[in-house]
SERO-4910 file (N, C-alpha, C, O; in steps of 0.05 Angstrom, whole numbers):
BEGIN
 pado doro    nc1    nc2    nc3   cac1   cac2   cac3    cc1    cc2    cc3    oc1    oc2    oc3
  Met    A    340   1370   -166    359   1391   -165    378   1391   -190    387   1369   -199
  Ser    A    383   1414   -201    401   1414   -226    428   1408   -219    436   1409   -196
  Thr    A    444   1400   -242    472   1395   -238    486   1418   -228    504   1415   -212
  Ala    A    480   1441   -239    494   1467   -230    490   1472   -200    508   1480   -186
  Gln    A    465   1467   -191    461   1471   -162    476   1450   -146    488   1457   -126
  Asp    A    476   1425   -154    492   1404   -141    521   1412   -139    533   1410   -118
  Leu    A    532   1420   -161    561   1430   -161    567   1452   -142    587   1453   -129
  Asn    A    547   1472   -142    552   1495   -123    552   1487    -95    567   1497    -79
  Asn    A    532   1468    -89    530   1458    -61    555   1443    -54    565   1446    -32
  Leu    A    565   1427    -72    589   1412    -68    613   1431    -63    630   1427    -46
  Arg    A    614   1451    -79    637   1471    -75    637   1482    -47    658   1485    -35
  Asp    A    614   1487    -35    613   1497     -8    621   1476     12    631   1483     33
  Arg    A    617   1451      6    623   1430     25    651   1420     23    662   1410     42
  Leu    A    664   1421      1    691   1411     -3    711   1431      7    729   1440     -7
  Ser    A    707   1438     33    729   1456     45    755   1441     50    754   1416     53
  Pro    A    777   1454     53    803   1440     54    803   1421     78    795   1429    100
  Ser    A    810   1396     74    809   1377     94    829   1354     87    834   1349     63
  Glu    A    839   1342    108    859   1320    104    843   1296     93    855   1279     79
  Arg    A    819   1294     97    804   1271     88    795   1275     61    780   1293     55
  Met    A    803   1258     42    798   1261     14    768   1250      8    759   1231     20
  Pro    A    756   1264    -11    732   1253    -21    734   1228    -37    756   1220    -44
  Leu    A    713   1215    -44    712   1192    -60    695   1200    -84    674   1212    -81
  Val    A    705   1193   -110    692   1202   -133    686   1178   -152    703   1161   -157
  Phe    A    661   1178   -162    655   1159   -183    644   1175   -206    627   1192   -203
  Leu    A    656   1170   -231    648   1185   -255    639   1165   -275    652   1146   -282
  Gly    A    615   1171   -286    605   1155   -310    619   1166   -334    614   1188   -343
  His    A    638   1150   -344    655   1161   -365    643   1160   -394    650   1177   -410
  Gly    A    626   1141   -399    613   1140   -425    631   1136   -449    650   1121   -447
  Ser    A    625   1150   -469    640   1146   -496    667   1159   -493    669   1181   -482
  Pro    A    689   1147   -503    716   1160   -505    715   1187   -517    733   1203   -511
  Met    A    696   1193   -534    695   1218   -548    692   1242   -528    698   1265   -535
  Asn    A    682   1236   -505    679   1258   -486    706   1270   -479    707   1292   -468
  Ala    A    728   1255   -485    755   1267   -480    763   1289   -498    780   1305   -491
  Ile    A    751   1290   -523    759   1309   -543    736   1327   -551    741   1347   -565
  Glu    A    712   1322   -542    691   1340   -548    680   1356   -526    681   1347   -503
  Asp    A    669   1380   -530    658   1397   -510    630   1387   -504    611   1393   -519
  Thr    A    627   1371   -483    601   1359   -476    592   1369   -448    607   1381   -433
  Ala    A    567   1364   -442    556   1371   -416    572   1356   -395    577   1366   -373
  Phe    A    580   1330   -402    595   1314   -382    623   1325   -377    631   1329   -354
  Ser    A    638   1330   -399    666   1339   -395    666   1367   -382    686   1373   -369
  Arg    A    646   1383   -385    645   1410   -371    642   1406   -341    655   1420   -326
  Val    A    624   1386   -333    620   1380   -305    647   1371   -293    655   1379   -271
  Trp    A    659   1352   -309    685   1341   -297    705   1362   -293    720   1362   -273
  Ser    A    707   1383   -312    726   1406   -308    718   1421   -284    735   1427   -267
  Asp    A    693   1427   -281    683   1442   -257    689   1426   -231    698   1439   -211
  Leu    A    685   1401   -231    691   1385   -206    720   1387   -201    728   1390   -178
  Gly    A    737   1384   -221    766   1386   -216    775   1411   -203    794   1412   -187
  Arg    A    761   1433   -209    768   1457   -197    759   1460   -166    769   1477   -151
  Gln    A    741   1441   -159    733   1441   -133    746   1422   -115    747   1426    -91
  Leu    A    756   1400   -126    769   1380   -111    794   1389    -97    809   1405   -108
  Pro    A    799   1378    -74    827   1386    -62    849   1372    -78    844   1354    -93
  Arg    A    874   1382    -75    896   1370    -89    907   1347    -73    918   1350    -52
  Pro    A    904   1322    -84    913   1299    -69    943   1294    -71    957   1307    -87
  Arg    A    952   1277    -54    980   1267    -55    983   1249    -79   1004   1249    -93
  Ala    A    962   1233    -84    962   1214   -107    933   1206   -113    915   1210    -96
  Ile    A    930   1195   -137    901   1185   -145    904   1156   -150    921   1147   -165
  Leu    A    886   1143   -138    881   1113   -143    855   1111   -159    833   1120   -151
  Val    A    859   1098   -183    837   1095   -201    828   1066   -204    844   1048   -208
  Val    A    802   1061   -201    790   1035   -206    774   1038   -231    753   1051   -230
  Ser    A    782   1027   -253    770   1032   -279    756   1005   -289    766    983   -285
  Ala    A    734   1010   -302    720    986   -314    736    972   -334    730    949   -341
  His    A    758    984   -345    771    973   -367    797    958   -359    813    950   -376
  Trp    A    800    956   -334    822    936   -325    811    914   -312    806    916   -288
  Met    A    805    892   -326    793    869   -314    813    845   -312    828    839   -331
  Thr    A    814    833   -289    830    810   -284    814    788   -272    791    792   -264
  Arg    A    826    764   -271    814    741   -259    830    728   -238    854    724   -242
  Asp    A    818    721   -214    831    706   -195    853    723   -180    868    712   -164
  Thr    A    855    751   -186    873    767   -172    864    795   -176    849    802   -195
  Thr    A    876    812   -158    872    842   -162    900    853   -166    918    851   -149
  Leu    A    904    865   -189    931    876   -195    931    905   -189    911    920   -192
  Val    A    955    914   -180    960    943   -175    984    952   -192   1005    939   -192
  Asp    A    980    973   -207   1002    984   -223   1021    998   -207   1016   1019   -195
  Val    A   1046    986   -207   1068    997   -191   1089   1011   -209   1110   1018   -199
  Ser    A   1083   1016   -234   1102   1028   -254   1107   1057   -244   1090   1069   -230
  Ala    A   1130   1068   -252   1138   1095   -246   1126   1115   -265   1120   1137   -256
  Met    A   1121   1107   -291   1110   1124   -310   1089   1109   -325   1095   1098   -346
  Pro    A   1063   1108   -316   1043   1092   -330   1038   1102   -358   1036   1126   -362
  Arg    A   1036   1084   -376   1032   1091   -404   1003   1097   -408    986   1085   -394
  Thr    A    997   1115   -428    970   1120   -436    961   1099   -456    972   1095   -477
  Ile    A    939   1085   -448    929   1062   -465    905   1072   -480    886   1083   -469
  His    A    906   1067   -506    884   1073   -524    868   1048   -529    871   1036   -551
  Asp    A    853   1038   -511    839   1013   -512    811   1014   -524    791   1007   -512
  Phe    A    811   1024   -550    788   1026   -566    794   1026   -595    817   1028   -603
  Tyr    A    773   1022   -611    777   1020   -640    756   1036   -654    735   1040   -643
  Gly    A    762   1044   -679    744   1058   -695    739   1088   -688    720   1100   -696
  Phe    A    757   1100   -672    753   1127   -664    774   1145   -679    793   1134   -690
  Pro    A    770   1173   -680    787   1190   -696    816   1190   -685    822   1183   -662
  Ala    A    833   1197   -703    862   1197   -697    868   1217   -674    887   1213   -659
  Glu    A    852   1238   -672    856   1257   -650    853   1244   -623    867   1252   -605
  Leu    A    836   1226   -621    831   1211   -596    854   1192   -590    863   1189   -567
  His    A    863   1180   -610    888   1162   -608    912   1177   -601    930   1166   -588
  Ala    A    914   1202   -607    938   1218   -603    938   1230   -573    958   1243   -565
  Gln    A    917   1226   -559    915   1238   -532    934   1223   -513    938   1199   -514
  Ser    A    946   1240   -496    964   1228   -476    960   1241   -449    952   1265   -448
  Tyr    A    965   1225   -428    962   1235   -400    987   1228   -386    989   1207   -373
  Pro    A   1008   1245   -388   1034   1237   -378   1040   1240   -348   1061   1250   -340
  Ala    A   1022   1231   -332   1025   1233   -303   1045   1211   -294   1047   1190   -307
  Ser    A   1060   1217   -273   1077   1197   -261   1060   1177   -245   1037   1182   -238
  Gly    A   1073   1155   -240   1060   1135   -221   1069   1140   -193   1083   1160   -187
  Glu    A   1061   1124   -175   1069   1127   -146   1076   1097   -136   1061   1085   -121
  Pro    A   1100   1087   -145   1107   1060   -140   1106   1053   -109   1096   1032   -101
  Glu    A   1117   1070    -93   1120   1062    -64   1092   1059    -52   1087   1040    -37
  Leu    A   1075   1078    -58   1047   1076    -47   1031   1053    -60   1015   1040    -47
  Ala    A   1036   1048    -86   1022   1026   -100   1031    999    -86   1014    981    -82
  Arg    A   1056    996    -79   1063    971    -66   1052    969    -38   1047    946    -28
  Glu    A   1047    991    -25   1032    990      0   1003    981     -4    991    968     14
  Val    A    992    988    -27    965    979    -34    965    949    -39    946    935    -32
  Val    A    985    940    -51    986    910    -54    984    897    -28    969    877    -25
  Ser    A    998    907     -8    996    896     20    970    899     31    960    880     44
  Leu    A    956    922     27    929    927     39    910    906     27    892    898     41
  Leu    A    915    899      2    896    880    -11    906    853    -14    899    838    -32
  Ala    A    924    845      6    936    819      7    914    797      9    916    776     -3
  Ser    A    894    802     24    873    781     27    855    781      1    838    764     -1
  His    A    859    798    -17    844    799    -43    862    789    -66    858    795    -90
  His    A    883    775    -58    901    763    -77    915    783    -95    919    778   -119
  Ala    A    923    806    -83    935    827    -97    963    822   -105    978    809    -91
  Gln    A    970    832   -129    998    831   -139   1005    856   -152    987    870   -163
  Gly    A   1031    863   -152   1040    886   -167   1043    880   -197   1048    858   -206
  Asp    A   1040    903   -212   1039    898   -240   1052    922   -254   1047    945   -246
  Glu    A   1069    918   -276   1080    941   -290   1073    939   -320   1085    953   -336
  Ser    A   1053    923   -328   1046    920   -355   1023    937   -364   1018    939   -388
  Trp    A   1008    948   -345    983    963   -353    989    993   -358   1002   1000   -377
  Gly    A    980   1008   -340    984   1038   -344    956   1053   -339    943   1048   -319
  Leu    A    949   1071   -357    923   1085   -353    906   1080   -377    912   1089   -399
  Asp    A    885   1065   -373    868   1060   -395    846   1083   -399    846   1101   -382
  His    A    829   1081   -419    814   1105   -425    792   1110   -403    781   1132   -402
  Gly    A    787   1090   -387    769   1095   -365    782   1115   -344    768   1128   -329
  Ala    A    808   1115   -345    822   1133   -326    830   1159   -340    822   1180   -329
  Trp    A    843   1160   -361    855   1185   -371    834   1203   -386    839   1228   -388
  Thr    A    811   1193   -396    792   1209   -409    778   1228   -388    768   1249   -395
  Val    A    777   1219   -362    766   1237   -342    787   1252   -325    783   1275   -317
  Leu    A    811   1240   -321    831   1253   -307    840   1279   -322    848   1298   -309
  Lys    A    839   1278   -348    849   1301   -364    833   1326   -357    843   1348   -359
  Phe    A    808   1322   -348    790   1345   -339    793   1351   -311    791   1374   -304
  Leu    A    797   1331   -293    798   1335   -265    825   1348   -258    826   1368   -243
  Tyr    A    847   1338   -268    873   1349   -264    889   1352   -291    907   1336   -297
  Pro    A    882   1373   -306    891   1375   -333    922   1376   -336    933   1370   -357
  Gly    A    935   1385   -314    964   1387   -315    979   1361   -313   1003   1361   -315
  Ala    A    964   1339   -308    977   1313   -305    999   1313   -285   1018   1299   -287
  Asp    A    995   1331   -264   1017   1335   -243   1011   1323   -217   1023   1330   -197
  Val    A    993   1304   -216    986   1289   -192    994   1258   -198    984   1247   -218
  Pro    A   1010   1246   -182   1016   1217   -187    990   1200   -188    971   1205   -173
  Val    A    989   1181   -205    965   1166   -208    972   1136   -214    992   1131   -228
  Phe    A    956   1117   -203    961   1089   -211    933   1075   -208    914   1084   -193
  Gln    A    932   1054   -222    906   1039   -224    907   1012   -208    928    999   -203
  Val    A    881   1004   -200    877    978   -187    856    964   -204    836    976   -212
  Ser    A    862    939   -211    843    924   -228    818    915   -213    818    917   -189
  Ile    A    797    906   -227    774    893   -217    776    863   -222    781    855   -245
  Asn    A    771    847   -202    772    819   -204    745    808   -212    726    807   -197
  Met    A    744    799   -238    719    789   -249    710    763   -241    689    754   -248
  Ser    A    727    749   -225    723    721   -217    704    722   -192    694    701   -183
  Glu    A    700    745   -179    687    747   -153    661    760   -157    656    772   -178
  Gly    A    643    758   -137    616    769   -136    618    799   -131    639    811   -126
  Leu    A    593    812   -132    591    841   -128    601    850   -102    616    870   -100
  Asp    A    594    834    -80    602    843    -53    632    844    -49    642    860    -33
  Tyr    A    646    828    -65    675    828    -64    686    856    -68    704    865    -54
  Gln    A    675    869    -88    685    896    -95    678    915    -73    694    933    -69
  Leu    A    657    913    -59    651    929    -36    673    924    -14    682    943     -1
  Glu    A    682    900    -12    703    894      8    731    907     -1    747    915     16
  Val    A    735    907    -26    760    920    -37    759    950    -29    778    961    -18
  Gly    A    735    962    -34    733    989    -26    737    995      2    750   1015      8
  Lys    A    726    978     21    729    981     48    761    980     56    771    995     73
  Ala    A    773    961     43    802    957     49    819    981     41    840    986     53
  Leu    A    809    997     21    824   1019     11    815   1046     26    827   1068     22
  Ser    A    794   1043     43    783   1069     54    803   1086     71    800   1110     73
  Gly    A    821   1072     84    839   1087    101    858   1106     84    869   1124     96
  Leu    A    861   1101     58    878   1117     43    867   1146     40    882   1165     33
  Arg    A    841   1150     46    830   1176     45    843   1196     65    845   1220     61
  Asp    A    850   1184     88    864   1200    110    893   1203    104    907   1214    121
  Arg    A    904   1194     81    931   1198     76    934   1214     50    956   1214     38
  Gly    A    915   1228     42    916   1246     19    912   1233     -8    919   1244    -29
  Val    A    900   1209     -8    896   1195    -33    867   1198    -42    849   1192    -27
  Leu    A    862   1208    -67    837   1209    -79    831   1183    -92    846   1175   -110
  Thr    A    812   1169    -85    801   1145    -98    780   1151   -119    760   1163   -113
  Leu    A    785   1143   -144    767   1151   -166    757   1125   -180    773   1109   -189
  Gly    A    731   1122   -180    721   1099   -195    710   1110   -223    699   1132   -224
  Ser    A    714   1095   -244    705   1102   -271    692   1078   -284    704   1057   -287
  Gly    A    667   1082   -290    650   1061   -303    625   1074   -312    625   1096   -322
  Asn    A    603   1059   -308    576   1069   -315    555   1054   -298    557   1030   -296
  Val    A    537   1068   -285    517   1055   -269    498   1037   -286    488   1017   -277
  Val    A    494   1046   -312    480   1028   -331    498   1027   -355    507   1047   -365
  His    A    503   1003   -365    520   1001   -389    514    977   -405    524    955   -400
  Asn    A    496    982   -426    488    959   -444    492    970   -471    475    984   -482
  Leu    A    516    963   -483    521    974   -510    505    960   -533    501    970   -555
  Arg    A    495    936   -525    477    923   -544    453    937   -549    441    934   -571
  Ala    A    443    953   -530    417    966   -531    419    994   -538    399   1008   -536
  Met    A    441   1004   -546    446   1033   -551    426   1043   -572    418   1029   -590
  Arg    A    417   1068   -568    400   1082   -586    412   1109   -591    405   1129   -578
  Pro    A    432   1112   -610    443   1138   -613    421   1160   -619    406   1158   -638
  Gly    A    421   1179   -602    402   1200   -604    374   1193   -597    356   1209   -601
  Gly    A    370   1170   -585    344   1161   -578    338   1164   -549    355   1171   -533
  Arg    A    312   1158   -543    304   1162   -514    315   1138   -497    320   1117   -507
  Pro    A    317   1143   -471    327   1122   -453    309   1099   -452    284   1103   -453
  His    A    319   1075   -451    304   1050   -447    291   1051   -418    303   1063   -399
  Asp    A    270   1039   -415    255   1038   -388    275   1024   -369    279   1033   -346
  Phe    A    287   1002   -378    305    987   -358    329   1005   -348    338   1004   -325
  Ala    A    338   1022   -366    360   1040   -359    350   1060   -336    364   1064   -316
  Leu    A    329   1071   -341    318   1092   -322    312   1078   -294    319   1088   -273
  Glu    A    300   1053   -297    293   1040   -273    318   1031   -256    319   1035   -232
  Phe    A    338   1020   -271    361   1011   -255    377   1037   -244    386   1037   -221
  Asp    A    380   1057   -260    393   1080   -250    380   1094   -226    394   1102   -208
  Thr    A    353   1096   -226    338   1104   -203    340   1087   -180    343   1097   -157
  Leu    A    339   1060   -183    342   1042   -161    370   1045   -149    372   1047   -124
  Phe    A    390   1047   -166    418   1050   -155    420   1075   -139    430   1075   -117
  Ala    A    410   1097   -149    412   1122   -135    398   1122   -108    409   1133    -88
  Asp    A    374   1111   -107    360   1109    -83    372   1090    -61    373   1097    -38
  Arg    A    382   1069    -71    396   1051    -52    422   1060    -42    429   1056    -19
  Leu    A    437   1074    -60    462   1086    -52    457   1107    -31    471   1108    -11
  Ala    A    437   1125    -35    432   1146    -17    424   1134     11    431   1145     32
  Asp    A    411   1112     11    403   1099     36    425   1081     48    421   1069     69
  Arg    A    447   1080     35    469   1063     42    461   1032     44    470   1017     60
  Asp    A    442   1026     26    434    999     24    451    983      5    443    974    -17
  Phe    A    476    980     13    495    968     -6    489    938     -8    497    926    -29
  Ala    A    476    924     11    469    898     10    453    892    -15    459    873    -30
  Thr    A    433    909    -19    417    907    -44    433    910    -68    430    895    -87
  Leu    A    450    932    -69    465    937    -93    486    915   -100    496    913   -122
  Ser    A    492    898    -81    512    878    -87    499    850    -86    514    830    -85
  Asn    A    473    849    -88    459    823    -87    448    816   -115    426    824   -123
  Glu    A    464    800   -130    456    794   -157    429    780   -159    414    784   -178
  Ala    A    423    764   -140    397    749   -142    373    767   -137    353    764   -151
  Lys    A    376    787   -118    356    806   -114    352    826   -136    329    835   -142
  Leu    A    375    833   -149    373    854   -171    361    839   -197    347    850   -214
  Gly    A    368    814   -198    355    796   -218    359    805   -248    380    814   -256
  Asn    A    338    801   -263    340    809   -291    344    838   -298    353    845   -320
  Leu    A    337    856   -279    342    883   -283    371    889   -285    380    905   -301
  Leu    A    387    875   -268    417    878   -268    427    869   -293    445    881   -305
  Arg    A    417    845   -303    427    834   -328    422    851   -351    439    853   -369
  Met    A    398    864   -351    393    883   -374    409    908   -371    418    919   -391
  Ala    A    414    918   -348    431    941   -346    460    936   -350    475    954   -358
  His    A    469    911   -344    495    904   -347    499    876   -357    502    858   -340
  Pro    A    500    871   -382    505    844   -393    531    834   -383    535    810   -382
  Ser    A    550    850   -376    575    845   -361    578    866   -340    573    890   -345
  Val    A    585    860   -316    583    877   -293    610    895   -291    614    909   -271
  Asp    A    628    894   -310    652    909   -308    649    937   -303    664    949   -287
  His    A    628    950   -316    625    979   -312    610    986   -286    608   1009   -278
  Tyr    A    598    966   -273    584    970   -249    604    968   -224    600    982   -204
  Leu    A    622    950   -226    640    945   -202    655    969   -191    657    971   -166
  Pro    A    666    988   -208    679   1010   -195    660   1029   -178    669   1043   -160
  Ala    A    634   1029   -184    616   1043   -168    613   1029   -139    610   1042   -119
  Leu    A    615   1003   -140    613    990   -114    640    993    -98    640    994    -73
  Thr    A    660    995   -111    687   1002    -97    684   1028    -83    692   1029    -60
  Ile    A    674   1048    -95    672   1073    -84    652   1074    -60    657   1086    -39
  Ala    A    629   1060    -65    610   1056    -43    623   1044    -19    619   1053      3
  Gly    A    638   1022    -23    650   1008     -1    670   1022     13    675   1015     37
  Ala    A    684   1042      1    703   1060     15    692   1081     31    706   1092     47
  Ser    A    665   1086     27    652   1107     43    643   1098     70    644   1074     76
  Asp    A    635   1117     87    623   1109    113    600   1128    120    594   1147    106
  Glu    A    588   1122    144    564   1137    151    570   1168    155    551   1184    156
  Arg    A    593   1175    158    600   1204    164    599   1220    137    598   1244    138
  Asp    A    600   1206    116    600   1220     89    571   1231     80    550   1220     86
  Glu    A    574   1253     66    550   1263     50    554   1253     22    576   1246     13
  Leu    A    532   1252      8    531   1243    -20    520   1264    -38    499   1275    -32
  Thr    A    534   1270    -59    524   1287    -79    525   1274   -106    546   1261   -113
  Phe    A    503   1276   -121    501   1264   -148    505   1286   -170    498   1310   -166
  Met    A    516   1276   -192    519   1295   -216    513   1279   -240    510   1255   -240
  Thr    A    509   1294   -262    506   1284   -287    490   1257   -288    501   1236   -295
  Asp    A    464   1258   -282    449   1235   -281    433   1228   -306    412   1216   -304
  Ala    A    443   1237   -329    430   1232   -354    435   1205   -364    455   1192   -357
  Ile    A    417   1194   -381    421   1168   -395    428   1176   -423    413   1189   -437
  Asp    A    453   1169   -431    464   1175   -457    460   1151   -476    462   1128   -467
  Leu    A    455   1155   -501    454   1134   -521    432   1113   -514    434   1090   -523
  Gly    A    412   1121   -498    390   1103   -491    396   1083   -469    378   1075   -455
  Ser    A    422   1075   -467    428   1052   -448    454   1055   -432    465   1036   -421
  Val    A    465   1081   -431    489   1085   -415    482   1107   -395    477   1130   -403
  Ser    A    483   1101   -371    479   1121   -349    505   1137   -344    527   1126   -339
  Met    A    502   1163   -346    525   1181   -340    526   1191   -311    541   1208   -304
  Arg    A    509   1178   -295    508   1185   -267    536   1186   -254    551   1167   -257
  Ser    A    542   1207   -240    566   1209   -225    560   1216   -196    539   1228   -191
  Phe    A    578   1210   -177    572   1218   -150    599   1221   -135    620   1212   -142
  Val    A    596   1236   -113    618   1243    -94    610   1237    -67    589   1247    -58
  Phe    A    625   1222    -52    622   1219    -22    644   1239    -12    667   1240    -20
  His    A    634   1256      7    652   1275     19    647   1280     50    624   1275     59
  Ala    A    666   1288     64    662   1291     92    640   1313     98    639   1334     86
  Ala    A    624   1306    117    600   1324    124    612   1349    138    597   1367    146
***
C-alpha cells in the first residue's frame, strides 16, 4: 500500500477521541528540517490529521542517560542543535514551545521504579524539534522530553512505554523519534539499501504488526542482524517505547518505509484507537 493510501486511511480513523494515538517517526538526517523531502511532507500531512493534544511527551534517540531516566521539567525547553557540519540555516532553527512542568513532574512519579528524576538542563534535541516543526508548526502545544536509559536492556524500554500508556487517556501525545535501522558507518549516499537494512526493517514491521514484542526486545534472538542494523541501540529504543505504550485495542498504520542513505530506515508508524 502506498504512503498516500496509508495516510488517507489513517485520516478516516483518527476521529476526535479522548484517547491519543502513539506516534513513532523515523527522523533521519537533520536536513529534513529545512528541505522539502518526501519525509517532511508526510510529517506535515500527519500533523494535519492528528488530534490536538494537551501536551506532547517526546522520547528521542538523542537524549541518552545511564542508570536513570530523566524527565525535562523546565518551563521553556531550549532548542538544542546537537549536530555538526550542517548549514547555518539549520543551526538557526528554533522551536519555541513551552514545557509542561507540572505534568512532567507527574511523569517522574510514574517512572519512579525506573529511577526517574526531574531535569532542567536538556530541552528539545533535534530528534524532537526537527519533526515537531512539521507536526505542530505553531509550537503552540506544550512539550517535554523523557530520556532513554542506555544502561538497561531492550525490554526495559518496553516497560517504560507501558508505564506511560495511561497518559493517552489524559490528552497526552507520546512521540518516539529515532530510526528502525540506523547504521551511519554503512551509509551509501544515493546508493541502494543494504540487505541487512531491508531484512531488519521487514522483520521489525512484521513482528510489530503481530505484537511480537518479545522478539523485538530479545537481543540474543535478534543476534547479529540487530548489531548490523544498530551498532548502538539508541535509535531503536524509542520505537520500543511506543510499542510498549500500545495495547491490543490499537490499530497500526505504517508510513514512510523507505531506506535512506543505504542504512537508515525512515519507517514511521502510528498506533491509534480502532
